[in-house]
N, C-alpha and C positions, 0 to 999 in steps of 0.2 A: 132281485138278481144283482150280483156283483159284476163288475167289469174289470178287464185288464187291458191296459194300453201298452203295446210293445214300443219301447223308446230307447232300446240299447244300441241300435245300429250305428255304424261308423259314418254313414252318409258320404261315402267316398266320391260318388258321382257329382256331388254338389260342392266339392272343394273348389276354391279355398274358403267358401262361406263357412263350411262345417269344420274348418281347422280351429275356429275360435268359438263357434256356437253350435251346440248339438242341433241336429235337423229338426226335432220336434219344437224347438224354440224359435225357429225362423218365422218371421211374421208374415202373415197374409192379411192384407188390408189392416195392418197395424196390430193384429192379434196373433200371438204364437199359435202355430198349427195345433199343438196339443191342447190348447185352451178351447179352440173350436170344438174339438171332440169331447172335452170334458163338459162343455155347455150343452152339447147335443145329448150326452148321456143324462145330464141333470134334468133336462126338459122332458125326458121320457121316464123320469122317476128313478133313475139309477144314480145314487149319490156315494156309493162305496166303491172305490177304484184302487186297483193295484197297478203300479207303474214299475216296469223293470228298467234298470239303469246300467250303463257301462261307459260309453264314450261321453266324456264331459258330463257325467251323470250328476255331479254335485251342483252344476248350474241349473239343472232341471229341478232338483229337490229344493234348491234355494228359491227358485222363481215361484214354485207352486206351494211350498210349505206343506202343511198338513191338510190343505184344501179348505180350511175354514173360511178363508176370504171368498171362496166361490160357493159356500154353503154345502161343501162336500167333505168326504173323509178320504184322504189319499194316504196309502201306505206304499212303501218302496221295497223292491226286491233287487238288491245290488248284485251285479255279476262281475267279479274281479276278472274272470275270463269269459269272453262273450260266448253265449250258449245257443244262439240261433232261436228260431221260433219254438221248436219243440223243447229244447233244454231250458229256455227261459220260462215257458209256461210250467214245465215240470218243477222247476225250482220254487215257483210261487204257489205250488199246489196246497201247502198247508193253509194258505189264506182263503181257500175256496170252501172249506168246511164240508167237503163232499157234495156240494151243490153245483148245478150248471153255472157256467160263467160266460159272459159275452166278451169276446176278444176283438180289439181294434188295433190297427197300426197307428203309431204316433205321427206318421208322415203321409197319411191318406186322408183326404177331405172328401166328404160326400153328404148327400141329403137323402136320408132313409128314415122311414117310420119304424123306429126300433120297437115300438109297442106291437106293431103288426108282426115283426120278425119273432118276437118272444112268444106271441100268441100262436103263431104257426109252429114254432119249435115244440111247444107243449102239446098242441093238437096232434102232431105227428108222432109224439112219444119217441122222439129220436135221441140217439146217443150224441149226435152232433148235427147241426144245421149249418151249411156253408152258404153264404150269400154269393150268388153266381150272376154273371153278366153274359149276354150275347156279345160276341166279338168276332169279326171275321179273322182276326189273328189270334184266336183263343189258344192255338197250339204254341204260339210264341210265348204266351204268358204262363202256360201250363194247362194242358187240355183236361177238362173235367167232363166225363161222360155221364149223363143223367137220363133216367127212363121217364116215360110219360106219367109215372106215379111219383116223380120227384126223387127217386132213389138214386144216389150216386153209386155207380158200379165200378168205375175206374178213374184214377187220377194219374195223369202223365203215363198212361198205358198200364198201370199197375192196379190190381184189384181182382175182380172176378174174371175168369178166362172165358166162360161160355159166351157165345155170341148173343147179344141183346140189342134190340133197336134203341138207339140213344140219340140225344141231342148234344151238340158240342157247346160247352160253356167255358168261361174263364172264372177263376176264383178271385173274388174282390178283396180278399184279406180280412173279411168281417165274418165272424163265426161264433156260434154258441156250442160249447162242448161240455159233456159230463166228465168230471175228473177221472172216472174209471178208465177212460181211454188212455190216460197217461201211464197206465201200467205197462204199455208197450215200449215206453221210452226209457233209456238209461239215465241214471241220476248223475248230474254234474258233467255231462258230455254234450258237446255241440251236436244238435240234430234238428230236423224239421218236424213240425207238427203233422205234416203230410204223411210221414212215416207211420204215425199212430192211426191216421185215418185209413190208410191203405191196409194196415194189419187188421183194423176193426172191420172193414168191408169183407176181408177174407174170412174173418171169424164169425160173420153173420150179424155184426152190430148194425143197427139202422142208422145210416148216414144219409141225410137228405139235402136237397138243394132248394134255395129260396131265390127265385128270379127277381132281379132288381135292374131297372132301366133308368133310374134317376141320375142326378149329377154325381160323378165319381172322378176323382183325380188322384193318381199315385204320384206324389210330388218327388220324383226321384232324380230329375235332371234339371239343369239350368233352364232348358226350354219349357219343361212342364211347370217349373216354379214361376216363370214369367207368365205362362198361360193361366195358371190358377189366380194370379194377381188380376189379370184381365177379367177372368170369370167372376171374381168377387166384385170388381168394379162395375161389371155389367148386371150384377144382381142375381147371377146364377147360384151364388153361394152367399148366404146372408145370415149374419148373427141374429138380426131382429126377426127374420122369418121363422127362426127356430123356436121362438117363444110360443108359437101356435102348437108346437109339438109335431109338426109335419116336416 
């Protein structure tokens, strides 16, 4: 399976750091955030990665090159105009060759068994699998409603209208999708991948949730950036631990 890392964002909440360095290149324990995720992918057997670029994108492509130094193959999808999660993935669609792709954010650090996620996705025969987390403030992040059979029925209130017993989750920004879901999105326009998922749910596509309670940090603010540095120092997040594949 190929992967795509979303790395085009402006990182506005981390200014002034991101005025001169794109957020995915900000170091955590001395290693750029995007490299943490590349090494996680590699250790789970994924070596072919697409990275989308916009804000200070040249710095990212110069830092990573073609991926050979990491034993990987990195290709780039340049966005002269920022396209959001949906538009960015849609633009990169030719790289997927019609096969499911694992999507990560370039500014989210986590410890997840990606092998287990890919196995689950295949077993579910899903059009998309969203990694979900229990969170008392799930609605603040964007409420995902999931049944006891792991089927996602509504995202931020949109999806199937009939009443169903559901559990509340938040979307962790890690997902596997089949490119056929991208048919719902416009070409070359800014949009969210959630739009495709909501439309897919309404059309009867099988969208499922994979519960995850391990380490996860969305490094979006100075406070969370400081916290993830502490977490790495405390060993909650470790490059060497990833060599075990867990």
